[in-house]
N, C-alpha and C positions, 0 to 999 in steps of 0.2 A: 636619288629617288627613282629615276627612270631605270637605272641599272637593277635596282631591287625588284621593280615590277617586271622587267624582262626576265630576270632570273626565276621569278615566281611563275611566269607564263611558260617558260621552257622546261622547268623541272617538275615533272608529274608527281614525284614522291613528295616534294615539298607542298604541292597543292593538296594532295591527299592528307598530309599531316596537319595542315592548317584547317582543312574542312573537318577532320576528326576532332581537333581541339575545340573548334567552335561548337560542334555538336555536343561534346562533353560538357562544355560550359552551360549550354542551354538545358541539358538534362539535369545537371546539378542544381540549376536555378529552379527547375520544375519540382524536383524532389524536396527542396527546402521550403517551397511555397505551401502554406497551410490551406488545403482544399476544403477542410470542414467548414470554414467560414462561408465559402461560396455555395457549397452544396447544402448547407443547413444541417448536416449530420452532427449529432452530439455524442459525446462519450457517455459511458455508463454513469448514471446519477450517483450511485453509491461510490464509485471511484472518485468522482468530483468532490463529494462530501469528505472522503478520506483525505484527499489532497488539501482541502480547505480546513481540515481539522474540526469539522462540524458534525461528525458522526455521533449519533445518540445510541443508546443501548438498543432501542427499538430498530433503528436502521441496521445495526450490526446483526441482531438476531434475524431480522427479516431477510437480509442478504444471505445469511447462512441457510435459512429455510429454503429460499429460492434455489440456491445452488444444490442443496440436497435433493429437492424435488426434481430438478433437471437431471441429475445423475442417476437417481433411482428410477426415474421414468424411462430410462434407456434399457432397463432390464427386459429381457425377452418375455412376451405375453403380459406385460404390465399395462393395464388400461389407465389407471390413474393413481396418483400418490399425493397425499397431503402430509406435511411435516410441521410439527409445532415444537419449538425449543424453549425450555425454561432455563432462566439464568438466576444465579444467586445474588449478584451485586452488580452495580452499574460501573462503567469505566470512569476513571478519574481523569480530568483534564488538568495537567500541570503546566505552568508557564516555564518557558525555557529561559534560564538565567545565564548571564555573563558574570562569572565570578573572578574577583581579583583578591589574592591572598598575599599579604606582605608580612615578613617576619623581621623583627629588629631586636638586637641583643646589645645591651650596654653594660659595661663594667663600671661600678661606682665604688669609690674608696671613701670611707667615712673619716671623720676627724680623729677618731681613735685608732685608725689604721686597719679597720676591718674592710674587707672587700665583699661586695655583693654583686650578683649578676641579675640584671633585670631583662626579662624577655617579654616582648610584646608581639602579639599577632593581630593583624588587622584584616578583616574580611569584608569585602564590599560585594554586594550582589545587586545586579540591576537586570530587570526584565528586558528581554530583547523585543523590540517593536518591529512589526512588519511594515509593508509598504503603505498601508492606510492607517498608521499609528495605532494599530491594535496589537495587544500582547500576543506574541507567538506562543502557541500551546502545542503540546504533543500528547498523544494518547498514552497514558501511563500504564494502564492495565486493562485488558479485555475482561468482560464479565465471565465468570466461571459457569460452565454449562452444568446444570444439575439434573436435567432430565430431557428426554426426547420422546415424543409420541409420533408414530408413523401409522397413518391410515391408508391402506393400499387395497386396490381392486385388481385382482390377478386372475387370469384364466390360464391355467396350465396344470400339469401333473406334478411337477417337482415341488419340494418343500420350500416355499418362498420365505417362510418365517425365519429360518436360519440364515438365509442369504441376506435378508434385510437387516437382521440383528448384527451380523458380522460387518456389513458395509457401513452402517452407522457407527459402530464401535471403532472401526478402523479410521474412518474419515474424521471423527470428532475426538478421538482418543479419550473416550469415557468408559466407565464400567458398564458391563453388559446388564447389570441390575438397574441401571438408570435409563434403560431403553424399553419402551413398550411398543409392540407391533400388533396392530389390529387389522384383520382382513375384513374388507367390506363387501357386501353383496349388492349394494345399491349403486 
């Protein structure tokens, strides 16, 4: 043990290597530590709901409207933007199933010498339960966007109507006929 300590004291390269190793271990522990618990910061509410599979149609539409308002508000000379999105149907929550399918084939010979083949297929489905014994569900289908209304207040010379129409069309991948842009003076 004394030899090891003497070697450590005499060899500067070994001393630097051990110090760097200890520093890397401390940095990796700091990076793994969840600081949001201490600082009290929370992640986006919509993202939390999506992770927990609790997103309703209103939450989905509201999050799309917020994102559109933020991105359209960044257009030059745009003073204010309000967006309203209409949807056709609500998303469906479907449970996640664990399915087992088994096939069985039997050859039977009757007393009169006839052979017949009997096939059986058994299918078992069981809903998967999460950590708190609730059924795990997944969002099966997002609601279809049927219309978008954009009310914008704009100070500028260029034709903002076309720009807004093309932006909404591109971002939501909907028909241009389903978009209405109104310029506001208030």
